C-alpha positions in Angstrom: 28.5 -292.8 60.2 29.8 -289.4 58.4 33.3 -288.9 59.3 34.3 -285.6 60.9 37.5 -283.7 59.7 38.5 -282.7 63.2 38.6 -286.6 64.4 40.8 -287.0 61.2 43.2 -284.0 61.7 44.1 -285.2 65.2 44.2 -289.0 64.6 46.4 -288.2 61.9 48.6 -285.6 64.4 49.0 -287.9 67.1 49.9 -291.0 65.3 52.8 -288.9 63.0 54.2 -287.4 66.5 53.9 -290.5 68.2 55.5 -292.2 65.5 58.2 -289.6 65.2 59.0 -289.9 68.9 59.3 -293.9 68.5 61.5 -293.8 65.9 63.5 -291.2 67.5 64.3 -293.2 71.1 65.3 -296.2 69.0 67.5 -294.3 67.4 66.0 -294.7 63.8 65.8 -291.0 62.8 67.1 -287.5 64.1 65.6 -284.2 64.2 66.1 -281.2 66.0 62.7 -280.1 68.0 63.0 -276.4 67.4 62.2 -277.2 63.6 59.2 -278.4 65.0 58.3 -275.1 66.8 59.5 -273.0 63.6 55.8 -275.0 61.8 53.9 -273.1 64.7 51.9 -271.2 61.4 50.9 -274.7 60.3 48.3 -274.4 63.4 46.3 -271.0 61.2 46.2 -273.1 57.8 44.8 -276.0 59.4 42.5 -274.0 61.3 41.2 -271.9 58.4 41.3 -275.4 56.1 38.5 -276.6 58.9 36.2 -273.9 58.7 35.9 -274.3 54.7 32.5 -274.9 53.3 34.3 -277.9 51.3 33.7 -281.5 51.5 35.5 -283.5 54.0 37.5 -285.8 51.7 39.1 -282.4 50.0 40.0 -281.7 53.7 41.1 -284.9 54.6 43.5 -284.6 51.3 44.6 -281.5 51.9 45.5 -282.8 55.7 48.0 -285.5 54.6 49.9 -283.5 52.2 50.2 -280.9 54.8 50.9 -283.1 57.9 53.5 -285.0 55.3 55.7 -282.6 54.4 55.6 -281.2 58.1 57.2 -284.5 59.0 59.6 -284.3 56.1 60.7 -281.1 57.1 61.1 -281.6 60.6 63.6 -284.6 59.6 65.6 -283.2 56.6 65.7 -279.7 57.9 69.2 -278.6 59.2 69.8 -278.4 63.1 68.8 -275.0 64.6 71.6 -273.9 66.4 68.7 -273.6 69.5 68.8 -277.2 70.8 66.0 -278.0 72.4 66.1 -282.1 73.7 63.2 -283.2 74.5 62.6 -286.7 75.9 66.1 -287.2 75.0 67.9 -290.9 74.3 69.8 -291.9 77.6 73.3 -292.9 76.5 76.2 -293.5 77.9 78.4 -291.2 76.3 76.2 -288.0 76.5 75.2 -288.5 79.7 75.0 -285.3 81.7 76.9 -287.0 84.8 79.3 -289.3 82.8 82.7 -290.2 83.6 84.0 -287.3 81.1 81.4 -284.7 82.2 80.5 -284.2 78.6 76.8 -283.0 78.7 78.5 -280.1 81.4 81.2 -279.1 79.1 78.4 -278.8 76.1 76.4 -276.6 78.3 79.2 -274.9 79.4 79.9 -273.4 76.0 76.3 -272.3 75.1 76.3 -270.8 77.8 79.2 -268.9 77.0 77.6 -268.4 73.0 73.7 -267.0 75.0 76.6 -265.0 77.3 78.2 -263.1 73.8 74.7 -262.9 72.5 73.5 -261.3 75.0 76.5 -259.2 75.8 76.5 -256.9 72.5 79.7 -255.4 71.3 79.6 -253.0 69.0 82.5 -251.1 67.3 83.2 -248.8 64.4 85.5 -246.0 63.3 85.4 -242.9 61.2 88.8 -242.7 59.5 90.7 -239.2 59.9 91.8 -237.1 57.2 94.4 -234.4 57.2 92.3 -232.0 55.1 89.4 -232.0 58.1 89.4 -229.1 59.6 85.7 -228.7 61.2 84.1 -231.8 62.9 80.5 -232.3 64.4 79.5 -234.9 66.6 75.5 -235.4 66.6 75.2 -238.2 69.4 71.7 -239.3 70.2 72.3 -240.8 73.4 69.0 -242.5 74.4 69.6 -244.2 78.1 73.0 -245.8 79.2 76.5 -244.7 80.2 78.6 -242.8 78.0 82.0 -242.0 78.5 84.2 -239.6 76.2 87.8 -238.7 77.2 90.8 -240.1 75.4 92.1 -239.4 71.4 92.6 -241.8 69.0 94.3 -241.5 65.7 91.1 -242.2 63.7 88.6 -239.2 63.1 86.2 -241.0 65.8 86.3 -244.8 67.3 83.0 -245.8 68.8 82.9 -248.8 71.4 79.4 -250.0 72.9 78.2 -252.7 75.3 75.2 -253.7 76.5 73.2 -256.5 77.7 70.1 -255.9 75.1 70.7 -255.8 71.3 70.7 -251.8 70.9 73.3 -251.1 68.4 73.8 -247.9 67.2 74.0 -246.7 63.7 75.7 -243.8 61.9 76.4 -241.6 59.0 79.2 -239.4 57.8 79.1 -235.7 55.6 82.0 -234.5 54.4 82.1 -230.7 52.3 85.0 -229.0 52.0 87.3 -228.9 55.1 83.8 -229.9 57.2 82.6 -233.6 58.6 79.6 -234.1 60.6 79.2 -237.8 62.3 75.9 -238.9 63.0 75.2 -241.3 65.3 72.0 -242.8 67.0 70.5 -246.2 68.3 69.2 -248.4 64.9 65.7 -249.0 67.1 64.6 -248.1 70.5 63.7 -251.0 72.8 61.0 -250.2 75.1 60.7 -253.6 77.1 64.4 -253.4 78.6 65.9 -251.4 80.3 68.8 -249.8 78.1 71.0 -248.6 81.6 73.5 -251.7 81.3 74.1 -250.4 78.1 78.1 -248.6 77.9 79.6 -246.6 75.1 82.8 -245.3 74.6 83.8 -242.6 72.4 87.2 -241.4 71.3 87.9 -238.4 69.2 91.0 -237.1 67.0 92.1 -234.1 69.0 93.4 -231.9 65.9 90.0 -230.8 64.7 88.3 -227.9 65.9 85.1 -230.0 67.4 81.9 -229.6 68.0 79.3 -231.3 70.2 75.8 -231.7 70.1 74.7 -234.2 72.7 70.6 -235.7 73.0 70.5 -237.7 76.2 68.0 -239.5 77.6 67.9 -241.0 81.3 71.7 -241.0 80.9 74.7 -240.9 82.9 77.2 -238.7 80.7 80.8 -238.0 81.4 82.5 -236.0 79.1 86.2 -235.1 79.3 86.6 -232.4 76.6 90.0 -230.7 78.0 92.2 -232.1 75.0 90.2 -231.3 72.8 89.6 -227.9 70.8 85.9 -226.9 71.3 84.2 -224.4 70.0 80.5 -225.6 70.6 78.9 -227.8 73.5 75.2 -228.6 73.2 73.4 -231.1 75.9 69.6 -232.0 75.4 69.5 -233.9 78.7 66.7 -235.8 80.4 67.2 -236.9 84.1 70.3 -238.2 84.9 73.7 -237.2 85.9 76.0 -235.2 83.5 79.6 -234.3 83.7 81.4 -232.4 81.0 84.7 -231.2 81.1 86.2 -228.3 79.0 89.9 -227.3 78.5 91.7 -224.2 77.1 92.3 -225.4 73.8 90.1 -222.9 72.1 89.7 -219.7 72.8 86.2 -218.7 71.9 84.1 -221.9 73.7 79.9 -221.9 73.9 78.0 -224.3 76.0 74.0 -224.3 75.6 72.2 -226.6 78.0 68.6 -227.9 78.1 68.4 -230.8 81.1 66.0 -231.6 83.2 68.6 -233.8 85.1 69.4 -234.6 89.0 73.1 -233.7 89.0 74.7 -231.3 86.8 78.5 -230.4 86.9 80.6 -228.7 84.7 84.8 -228.2 85.2 86.5 -225.3 83.1 89.9 -224.1 83.6 90.0 -221.8 86.4 92.4 -219.2 84.3 89.7 -219.0 81.7 86.7 -216.7 81.8 82.8 -217.6 82.2 79.7 -215.8 81.2 76.6 -217.7 82.7 73.3 -217.0 81.7 70.8 -219.1 83.8 67.5 -219.9 84.1 67.1 -222.6 85.7 65.7 -224.8 89.2 67.8 -225.4 91.8 67.6 -226.9 95.1 71.4 -227.1 95.0 74.0 -224.7 93.8 77.9 -224.8 93.9 79.6 -221.6 91.6 82.3 -220.4 93.5 84.6 -217.9 91.9 81.7 -216.1 90.2 80.2 -212.7 90.5 76.5 -211.8 90.3 75.7 -209.6 87.5 72.1 -209.4 87.7 69.5 -211.4 87.9 70.4 -214.9 86.6 73.8 -213.4 85.2 76.8 -214.6 86.6 80.5 -213.7 85.6 83.9 -214.6 86.4 86.1 -212.5 88.7 88.6 -212.7 85.8 86.3 -212.4 82.6 87.5 -208.9 81.4 91.5 -210.1 81.6 91.1 -213.5 80.3 92.5 -214.8 77.2 89.7 -217.3 76.3 86.0 -216.9 77.4 83.3 -219.5 77.9 79.5 -218.8 77.5 77.5 -220.7 79.4 73.6 -220.6 78.7 71.7 -223.3 81.1 68.0 -223.8 81.0 67.7 -226.6 83.5 65.6 -227.7 86.6 68.3 -229.6 88.4 68.6 -230.6 92.4 72.1 -230.0 92.5 74.3 -227.7 89.3 78.5 -227.5 90.4 80.8 -225.1 88.6 84.3 -226.5 89.0 87.4 -224.8 88.2 90.5 -226.5 88.2 
């Protein structure tokens, strides 16, 4: 009777797997089950071998070589960090419920490692040099929570934590006394909710800053009152945006283009503000502003104030507030 290749394949495979299980349970060999999982592409090779129009004797010979090599790999390959202990032997000193609770302690350590992997932490700094007079920050924020508040001795200090693997990349360009920093995500992950990501940025207060922020569905709180900021550009999606401007620079230009659910600007009371607004707003709060004409407002101290803010807003927001502090 002619022997079919599929019968040989399943017969040899079951014999090898069964022999490995018996030898492992008897303590004769030890191997990591994850190494077997890593061999899953071998199924495609065997599938291709089965459909080749060659003699079954050749197929059987190749099959024996492949299964022999796979067995050698399982037994000799180093253990993976991912331990899948299936059909494990019940040993007294490795018992989950033994007197020393070794199983519980090992599980706790593995859980901590998993938590550290999931709770990604990403930190980098851009060093400061006395020759830097002007600095530009281009931030492609995507989604998440973003806070800029504190100062630092470096030019920039960046810290990110999150529940998924969304790390950032950055590049620095220098020309004469000017420095530009560009920050963006290394890759976009469309399968996970990135709102769990939290980014904290610190800046050096000595240079004159230009801040460009491209934000998606984000929660943004930029307190720039401690910095000399001459220009702020916000291109935002739906989210919550709060920006605080100080009086460290005489003429500040702010351009906002956002489809936001909440937009709050905080400006010093002794600073004059000229507002050009083209927006669909369901609720706005702008105390201290006088209407010049359609879509154009100014604070009462515009003509007399030493510091001025030129504000241009193009947004569809449900809440727009300007707070003078």
